[in-house]
C-alpha angles and dihedrals in degrees: 000000000000121000116262107251101189123045110197124208130186125202137187109254113244130175118227131186115220130190125222108244099167137012125190139160109240089185133352089275103031122075121191122206127192109202130187136198140147085227090076088078105121095016112149132193111161098173125061091225097052116134131219129189118248113203120214134175113259106238113248095010140075090239132096132227129209132219129184121239137168120239102241090200138341142184109195093186091053092042094237136132133178121211126183120206121202104212109221136130115001115278139134095277095046092046092049092049093051094046101037120111135189108287096032119124133233126191119217135182133197151318092228090196146338134231101203119193108228113243093243101112131101096207140017135203113200120189123180146147126227093290091055099046094093091057092042093049093048093048093050092048091051096050122112124241095249097071137077119232132191119188126192113192118194109207141151099251144332092286090067096055117112133203113239122193120211139167086217123093093264132195107187117198124185124199122195116209134165100213114048091192097056111091096193099089093042091049091051090052092046090053089058093055113101108212115218114268095213132056133018118296140197124207121204122188129181125167141103106336097250092047094046092050093049092050092048091052090047094057092041088055088052088059102257109151112256094223087060093058134073120191126180136178103222089186139005126225112255096006123098119222093000124135143159105218093181127033095176 
């Protein structure tokens, strides 16, 4: 019997109100918030790429809008959560992140569920653009010291690179590209990555939908088993609040 690769969890959806305790720019285009609340008691997020809903006021109306974000880190017992915001085209999340100050509140909901990758692999390749760096960083920080990890971060320039700590044997690669929707540069970098010859590996990809799909197809063509890959389009060119969380 083959090992189970994905462990699925379901949770009751609960809204929680958090308070901004700290705000800092990690890079010129990445803002980190530390938020606190007693309402985080019981919060669960087993997988590093889980998504929660952030709820923002819709400018000019009495309605609200939701956007999906990954908890960069959390400590439910301490009532603390860290969220990173990639500042890009104007939108409710970006505007909130720019304007928010210590003491402001943010409502979250979820996660509804979690698709956790079982810790059965000897090596991991994680590829992601700016929107995926919170999940990538969290995953690397949660890895054990008996695995090999390769990360490929797709960012605008050197100023957007981040330093990830990991107990794993980590090779961190950064690729600078001008157009985050053009897969060509990412594919060239992927072709230069030598996958480990030994052990069982898992490949995780998250970027603009067209880029993520092209990278998934690249590694499938190289013979990597599809069940040992997860590709997601965290955003889609020209479409607001549109994603493809699973390209299986």
